[in-house]
N, C-alpha and C positions, 0 to 999 in steps of 0.2 A: 474711802472704803475701809471698814473696820478690819482688825486682824482676824476676826472670826470669819468674816466674808471672804477674805483673802484665802484662808485655809480651806473653806468650802469650795471655792472656785478651783484651787489647786487639786483637791481631791476629785472634783468633777473632771478636770482635764486628765488626771491620771487614769480615771476609770475609762474615759473615752480613748485614751491611748492604748490601754490594755485591750479594750474591746476591738479596736482597730487591728492590733497585732494578732489577736485571736482569729479575727475574720481573715486576715492575710494568710495565717497558718492553715486555716481550714480550706481556703481557696487553693493554696499551693498543694495541699493534700488531695483536694478534689481534682486538680489538674493532672496530677501524677496518675491517679486512678483512671481519669477520663482517657488519657493518652494510652494507658495500658489496655483499657477496654477497646479503644479504637484500633490499636494495633492487632488485638485478638480478632477483631471483626474485619480486619484487612481494609481499613479506611484511613490510609496514611495522609492523604491530602487534608481531610477534615482534622486529623490530629495536629498537622503542622500549621494549619490556618485558623483554627477555632479561636484561639486567644486574640489574634489580631482582628479578626472579623467581629468578635464579641465587643472589643473596645470600640470599634467603629460603629457597631449597632447601638451601643449605649450612647455614644456621642450624637448619633443621628436620631436617637429616640425610636429605633426600629423595634417592632414586636418580635416575640419569640419565633413565631412561624416564619416570618420574613428572614430572620437570622438563620434558621434551619434550612430554608430554601437556598439562600446564598451558599451555605456550606455544601449542600448536596449537589448544587450545580457545579461547584468547583471540583468536587470529587468525580462527578460524571465526566466533565470535560477532560480531566487528567487521565481518566481511564480510557477514554476514547482516543486521546493522543497516543498513549502507550500501546494500545491495541493496534493502531495504524502503523506505528513503528515496528511492532512485531510482524505484521503482515508484509510490510516492505522488506524486512530482513528475510522472511521465509520465501519471498518471491525470488530472491537471488538475482536481481538485475545486475548486469555487468557494470552499468554506469547509471547515473541519475539524469533523467531527461524530463523536460516539461514542454507543454505546448507553447508556453510563453517565449521559449527560446528557439522555436521553429520558425524559419523565415518563409512564410507563405508567399511573399512577393517574388522570391527567387524560384519558387516552384508553383507557377500559375496552374499547372495541370492538376495539382492536388485539390480536391473538392473540400474547401475550408469548412463550409457549413456542415458537410457530412462528418468531418473530423470532430468538430465541436459537439455535434449530436452524439457521436460515439463516446466522447468524454463524459457524457451524462450516464453512460453504462446501462441504459435500458436494453441494449442488445443482449446483455448478459441474462437479464430477466426473461428475455424472449428466447433464450438458448440459440442465438444466431452466431454465425462465424464471421470473421473479418479476414480479408486477404489484401495484403499490400504487395503490388507487383510493380517492378521497375528495375532499372539498371543499378549496379553497385554504387553506393555513395550518394543516393538521391533522397535519403531521409526516411527510408522504410522503417529501419530499426528504431530511429528516433521517435517516430510517430507511435509505433507499437509499444515502446517502453513508456512513453508519456501517457498514453491512454490506459495502459495496465496500471501504472502508478495511481492514476485517478481512481481506478477500481479498488485498489488497496485502501485508498483514503475513504472510500465509500463503504467499506466493510466486506468486500468480496475476497475470497481466497484465490490468490494468483500464483502461478509458477512460470518462470521464464527459463527456456532451454534453447540453446543453439541445437539445430536438428542433429548434427553429428554428435553432440554431447548426449542427447537423449538416446539416440540409437545405440551408442556405446554403453550407456547405463542399462539399457534394456537387454543387450546381449550378455553383459556381465551378470546381470540379475538372473537371466536364464541359466547361465553356466553354474551359478552358485545356488540355484534353486530358491531364489528369493524373488522371482518374477511376480508371484501373486501379491506379495507384500507391496512391491513398487506399483503395480497396477491399482491396488486399493488406494494407495496414497494419491495417485493421479486422478482417481475417480471421485475423490472428495473435493477437487478443485472446482471453482466457479469459472475460471478462465485459465486456459493453457496457452502460453505463447511459444510458438515454434519459429525461431529466427533462422534466417539464412538457408532456407531449403533450396537446394540446387547447386551448391558450391562443390559438394563432394558426393559422388554416387554411393548409394548404400548397397550392401551385400543383399543377397536374396533373403537371408534370415533377418537382417536388419530392416529391410523394407516391409517384410510381413509383420514384424513386431510393431513398427511405426504405424502401419495400417490398423493393426489391432487397437492401438491406443486411440486413434482418430475415430474408428468405428464405435468404440465403447463410449466415447464422449458425444457421439451423434445424438442430438435432441435431448441430452441430459445436461450438458454444460457447453460453454463456448470455447472455440478454438481460434486463435489468431496466428496467421502465418505470414512471414515475409519471404519473398522469393524474387530472384532475378530471371526466372524462367517463365515464358508463356506456357499456357496449359499443354500445348501440343508437344512441348519438350520435357514434360515431367517423367516420361519414360526413361530419360537419361539418369534420373535419380532412383526411381522406383523399379526400374527394370521392365517387367512385363506390362503389356498394354491392359491386361485384365485387371491387374492390381491398381494401375494408374487410374483406370476408369472408375473403379470402385471407390478409390480415395477421393477423386474429384467429385464424384456423385454425392458423397457425404459432406464434403467441405463446402461445395457451392450451393447446396440446398439451403435456403434461408440464410443468405450470405451477403455481406456488404464488400464491394471490391473497390479499392482505391489505387489508382495508378500514379506513380511518381516518375514523371518523365524528366529528361534533361541531363546535363553533364554532371559528373561526380563532384560533390562538395570537396572531397579530398584532393581531387585532381585540379580543381579551380584554385584551391588554397596553395597547393604546391606550385602552380603556374605563377600566382601572384608573388610568392616568396622568391621565386627564381628571377622574376623581372625586377623586383626590389633590389636584389643583390647586384644584378647587372648595372642598374642605374646608379 
């Protein structure tokens, strides 16, 4: 190779190198602008994943539309995940429960097929109610929480209250003249979970406020109740037979009822631990 050819080749390599550096600078500038625009458009997942997915798309010889589809799917999945997290947080569950951890074999009285059907949440679309009735420690709250968590995952607005907690909040809101605001918040729910009805009797005012919440939800949204009391004993909580009858009339119309019979899980666990220590 002559000296002239060598010089021409070196010039060509230098031009290619400069062109490559220019392309890289332009790409870097474009990436900065792209991330800025994506941030302004509130598309953070696309912003964080676009470069990696672009490299993979180039390697796999994927067309532009397929590349855009992959990015939009990632953004959508992340948004759905975060939205589900927000709904779970807003529901204010005291503990996290799932149907996978419920021992149906230990509770043969529980209609497993009905529980699994409830987990599909079509009862919410139908504005139906659900009542879990059974002795303390038989899994009522576990099932209610697990089904309500499934509702959160499916996009429904849920709020979990212990009955005494809700009654207290209603009375305080009434005293502070914010009752209308609280009732408006409750009316926007798809599913209201009322846990442990029957453990503490409500005052006359508290019982009337609780009835008002249930009556407002009637055929507009779903209410899920757990209780240790048979229906004939609900007057112990709500006081008058008139109010009890009106409450049951609204709750049990278009309602699924699940009984959880048997000995308390907590009592069984305590008995096992006691036997283990003695042995």
